[in-house]
C-alpha positions as CSV (number, residue, x, y, z in Angstrom):
1,M,-14.8,-5.3,12.9
2,P,-13.5,-8.0,10.2
3,D,-10.7,-9.7,11.2
4,V,-8.2,-8.8,8.2
5,Y,-6.2,-11.5,9.0
6,Q,-8.6,-14.6,8.7
7,I,-10.1,-13.1,5.8
8,V,-6.7,-12.7,3.6
9,T,-5.9,-16.5,5.1
10,D,-8.9,-18.3,3.7
11,R,-8.8,-16.4,0.5
12,I,-5.3,-18.2,0.3
13,M,-6.5,-21.5,1.3
14,T,-8.8,-21.2,-0.6
15,A,-6.7,-21.3,-3.2
16,L,-4.4,-23.8,-2.4
17,E,-7.4,-25.9,-2.1
18,M,-7.7,-25.8,-5.8
19,E,-4.5,-27.3,-6.6
20,E,-4.4,-25.0,-9.7
21,E,-3.6,-22.0,-8.1
22,V,-1.0,-21.5,-5.4
23,P,-1.3,-17.6,-5.2
24,W,2.8,-16.4,-5.5
25,Q,3.6,-18.5,-8.8
26,R,1.3,-15.7,-10.8
27,P,2.9,-14.6,-13.9
28,W,2.1,-11.6,-13.0
29,C,2.4,-12.2,-9.4
30,C,5.6,-9.1,-9.5
31,F,6.9,-6.1,-9.2
32,N,7.3,-4.1,-12.5
33,G,4.1,-5.8,-14.4
34,G,1.6,-6.2,-11.6
35,A,-1.2,-4.6,-9.9
36,Y,-0.3,-0.4,-9.1
37,N,-2.9,2.3,-8.6
38,R,-4.0,3.8,-11.5
39,V,-3.6,7.8,-9.5
40,S,-0.3,7.0,-7.6
41,G,1.6,4.6,-10.4
42,K,2.9,2.8,-7.1
43,H,3.1,-1.0,-7.4
44,Y,1.0,-2.7,-4.7
45,S,2.8,-4.9,-1.5
46,L,4.0,-8.6,-2.4
47,I,0.8,-9.8,-0.5
48,N,-1.7,-7.6,-2.4
49,Q,-0.1,-9.1,-6.2
50,M,-1.3,-12.2,-4.0
51,L,-5.2,-11.5,-3.5
52,L,-5.3,-9.2,-6.5
53,S,-6.5,-11.9,-9.1
54,H,-5.5,-8.9,-12.9
55,S,-2.7,-8.0,-12.8
56,G,-2.3,-3.3,-14.4
57,E,-4.9,-0.9,-13.2
58,Y,-6.9,-0.2,-10.2
59,A,-8.1,2.1,-8.2
60,T,-10.8,2.8,-5.4
61,F,-14.3,3.6,-6.6
62,K,-13.7,6.7,-5.0
63,Q,-10.6,7.6,-7.5
64,W,-12.4,6.3,-10.7
65,T,-15.0,8.4,-9.9
66,E,-12.8,11.4,-10.0
67,L,-10.7,10.4,-13.2
68,G,-14.8,10.3,-14.6
69,G,-15.1,6.6,-14.2
70,K,-18.1,4.5,-13.4
71,V,-17.4,1.0,-11.9
72,R,-20.3,-0.9,-14.3
73,K,-23.1,-2.3,-12.2
74,G,-22.8,-5.1,-11.0
75,E,-18.8,-5.8,-10.6
76,K,-17.6,-6.2,-7.2
77,G,-14.4,-4.3,-5.5
78,E,-11.0,-6.4,-4.6
79,M,-9.4,-6.4,-1.8
80,V,-6.6,-4.5,-0.8
81,V,-4.4,-4.6,3.1
82,F,-2.8,-2.2,4.9
83,F,-1.3,-1.4,8.4
84,K,-2.4,1.7,9.8
85,W,-1.0,2.8,13.0
86,P,-4.6,3.5,15.4
87,D,-6.0,6.4,16.9
88,Q,-5.9,6.7,21.1
89,K,-9.5,6.8,21.0
90,E,-9.9,3.6,19.0
91,D,-11.0,0.3,19.9
92,S,-9.5,-1.9,18.4
93,Q,-9.0,-4.9,21.1
94,T,-9.7,-8.8,19.5
95,E,-9.3,-11.9,21.2
96,D,-5.7,-11.5,21.0
97,N,-5.2,-9.1,23.0
98,K,-7.3,-8.3,25.5
99,E,-5.2,-7.8,27.9
100,E,-3.0,-5.5,26.6
101,T,-4.1,-1.4,27.8
102,Q,-4.7,1.3,25.3
103,E,-1.6,2.2,25.3
104,D,-0.3,-1.1,24.6
105,R,-2.6,-0.8,21.7
106,S,-1.6,2.2,20.6
107,R,1.6,1.2,20.0
108,R,1.1,-1.4,17.3
109,P,-0.2,-1.3,14.2
110,V,-3.2,-2.7,13.2
111,L,-4.6,-5.1,9.8
112,R,-7.2,-3.0,7.5
113,Y,-8.6,-3.3,4.4
114,Y,-10.5,-1.9,1.2
115,K,-12.2,-2.1,-2.2
116,V,-10.5,-1.6,-5.2
117,F,-11.8,-2.4,-8.8
118,H,-9.8,-3.4,-12.5
119,I,-9.3,-1.7,-15.2
120,S,-11.3,-3.5,-16.2
121,Q,-14.8,-3.0,-14.9
122,I,-14.8,0.0,-15.4
123,E,-16.9,2.8,-18.2
124,S,-15.5,5.9,-19.5
125,V,-11.6,5.6,-18.9
126,A,-9.4,4.4,-21.6
127,P,-6.6,2.3,-20.5
128,R,-3.5,4.1,-19.2
129,E,-0.3,2.8,-21.5
130,R,2.3,1.7,-19.8
131,Q,6.1,0.8,-20.2
132,I,6.9,-2.6,-19.1
133,P,10.4,-3.8,-18.8
134,V,11.8,-6.0,-21.4
135,Y,15.4,-7.2,-21.1
136,S,17.4,-7.3,-24.0
137,S,19.1,-10.5,-23.3
138,D,18.4,-14.0,-22.2
139,P,16.1,-13.7,-19.1
140,I,18.2,-16.8,-17.7
141,T,21.2,-14.9,-18.2
142,I,19.7,-11.9,-16.1
143,G,18.5,-14.5,-13.7
144,E,22.5,-16.1,-13.4
145,K,23.7,-12.3,-13.2
146,V,21.3,-11.4,-10.2
147,F,22.3,-15.0,-8.5
148,W,25.9,-14.1,-8.4
149,N,25.5,-10.5,-8.2
150,Y,24.1,-10.7,-4.9
151,V,26.4,-13.2,-3.4
152,S,29.2,-11.9,-5.1
153,R,28.3,-8.0,-2.8
154,E,27.5,-10.5,0.3
155,R,30.6,-12.7,-0.1
156,I,28.5,-15.8,0.9
157,R,29.9,-18.5,-0.4
158,V,29.0,-20.8,-3.2
159,D,29.3,-24.5,-3.6
160,L,28.3,-25.8,-6.6
161,E,29.0,-30.1,-7.1
162,P,27.2,-33.0,-8.1
163,S,24.9,-33.5,-5.9
164,N,20.9,-33.8,-4.1
165,E,21.0,-31.8,-2.2
166,A,20.6,-27.9,-1.8
167,Y,20.6,-25.0,1.0
168,Y,22.1,-22.1,2.8
169,S,24.7,-22.7,6.2
170,P,23.9,-19.1,8.4
171,S,27.1,-20.8,10.5
172,K,28.9,-20.8,7.4
173,D,27.5,-18.2,5.1
174,L,27.5,-20.7,2.6
175,I,24.7,-21.7,-0.3
176,H,25.5,-24.7,-1.9
177,L,23.8,-26.1,-5.3
178,P,24.1,-29.2,-7.6
179,E,25.9,-28.2,-10.2
180,L,24.7,-27.0,-13.0
181,S,24.3,-29.5,-14.8
182,Q,21.7,-31.4,-13.1
183,Y,19.5,-29.4,-14.1
184,K,16.9,-30.0,-16.6
185,Y,15.6,-26.9,-17.1
186,P,17.8,-23.1,-16.8
187,S,15.2,-21.8,-14.4
188,E,15.7,-24.9,-12.0
189,F,18.5,-23.9,-11.6
190,C,17.8,-19.6,-10.5
191,S,15.0,-21.5,-8.9
192,T,16.6,-23.3,-6.3
193,A,19.4,-20.2,-6.3
194,F,16.8,-17.2,-5.6
195,H,15.7,-20.1,-3.2
196,E,18.8,-20.3,-0.6
197,C,19.7,-16.5,-2.1
198,V,16.1,-15.6,0.3
199,H,17.3,-17.7,3.2
200,S,20.9,-16.2,3.1
201,T,19.4,-12.5,3.6
202,G,17.8,-13.7,7.0
203,S,21.4,-14.0,7.7
204,T,21.4,-11.5,11.3
205,T,24.8,-9.7,9.3
206,R,21.7,-8.7,7.3
207,L,17.8,-8.8,7.4
208,N,18.7,-10.7,10.7
209,R,15.4,-13.2,11.0
210,V,14.9,-14.6,13.0
211,G,13.1,-17.9,12.4
212,L,16.0,-18.4,10.4
213,K,18.1,-19.5,12.9
214,K,15.6,-21.2,15.6
215,A,13.9,-23.4,12.4
216,S,14.1,-26.6,13.2
217,F,12.6,-29.7,10.0
218,G,8.9,-29.8,11.1
219,S,8.5,-26.5,13.2
220,E,6.9,-24.2,12.8
221,T,9.1,-21.2,12.7
222,Y,10.6,-23.9,9.8
223,S,6.8,-23.7,8.0
224,K,6.8,-20.2,8.2
225,E,10.9,-20.1,6.5
226,E,10.6,-22.2,4.4
227,L,7.1,-19.8,2.4
228,I,9.0,-16.8,3.1
229,A,12.0,-18.5,1.2
230,E,9.1,-19.7,-1.6
231,I,7.3,-16.9,-1.5
232,G,10.6,-14.5,-2.5
233,A,12.0,-17.1,-4.9
234,A,8.7,-16.7,-7.6
235,A,8.5,-13.1,-6.9
236,L,12.6,-12.6,-8.2
237,L,11.6,-15.5,-10.5
238,N,8.7,-13.6,-11.7
239,T,9.7,-10.5,-11.9
240,L,12.9,-10.6,-14.0
241,G,10.2,-12.5,-15.9
242,I,11.3,-16.0,-15.8
243,E,8.8,-19.0,-16.7
244,T,7.6,-20.6,-13.8
245,D,6.3,-23.6,-16.0
246,H,9.3,-25.9,-15.0
247,S,11.2,-23.6,-12.4
248,I,8.5,-25.1,-8.8
249,Q,7.1,-27.9,-8.6
250,N,5.2,-28.4,-5.8
251,N,4.0,-31.6,-5.2
252,T,1.1,-32.0,-2.4
253,A,2.6,-33.1,0.2
254,Y,4.4,-29.0,0.0
255,I,0.3,-27.7,-0.3
256,R,-0.7,-29.8,2.7
257,G,2.1,-28.2,4.4
258,W,1.6,-25.0,3.2
259,L,-2.4,-25.7,4.3
260,K,-1.3,-27.1,8.2
261,A,0.5,-23.6,8.9
262,L,-2.1,-21.7,7.2
263,H,-4.8,-23.0,9.5
264,D,-2.8,-23.1,12.5
265,D,-1.3,-19.8,12.5
266,R,-4.2,-16.9,10.4
267,R,-0.7,-14.2,10.3
268,L,1.3,-16.2,8.4
269,I,0.6,-15.6,5.5
270,I,0.6,-11.5,5.7
271,Q,4.4,-12.0,7.8
272,A,5.7,-14.6,5.4
273,A,4.8,-12.1,2.4
274,G,6.2,-9.4,4.4
275,Q,9.5,-10.9,4.6
276,A,9.4,-12.3,1.3
277,E,9.3,-8.2,-0.5
278,K,11.7,-7.5,2.3
279,A,13.6,-10.0,1.2
280,V,13.8,-9.3,-2.9
281,N,15.0,-6.0,-1.8
282,Y,17.6,-6.8,-0.4
283,I,18.3,-9.1,-3.3
284,L,17.9,-6.8,-6.1
285,N,19.9,-4.6,-3.7
286,R,17.2,-1.3,-4.2
């Protein structure tokens, strides 16, 4: 049985090693304009948005066939992952759970995958016209509104002052940000603010993320929490249609840090993306 965690991790690491693409910063890696299933109309999860190569319509081979379509010769499907609760008879034994009983394994969901094909790979089916939200005002203004609505709703204290520091303090439930005039591009304020907002969702009064309380600089837990905040902030920017050219600047040190963290824990990217998606939905109050 293939190790799906390792397959996903290898895919993300390959993209990072190219240093031309950070998967969670693709302009289509969002909930509104990203990849979705042609039949159900539902968007794929955040981790699947990161894995799929295109935005727009996807479906399984069977679904396209039932729609009257045909996969072009030579086209290859892409992987979509999901969690499945194993049957009592299913043998989900791996190197990580050899000592577990069948009862223990049946209580833990197992990561599985299936293949999907993009509309561009299909013959005899016309693309569906789909309305992508168009904002009537400046996306940056909308981003600032989302930020202030969130901190007001959650009663999070915000300090804006001349500074070189941006952070979230769990003990004070406080987001500290450099004042607006320090940002060269407006999107940089939204990027920084959303990063700290994602951290704040981990509070015990919100999503109660263990990593936020126990993270010490340089630790594995710290790397995971930072990855959650990075992915969540990028997803928020893309969801709101805010340009990211000048928002998140990933230097070589960041890339190397993520590569090491992913190398050390093959489950990290799946867990981080799942937590980031929960954080984004919490911030957007949906």
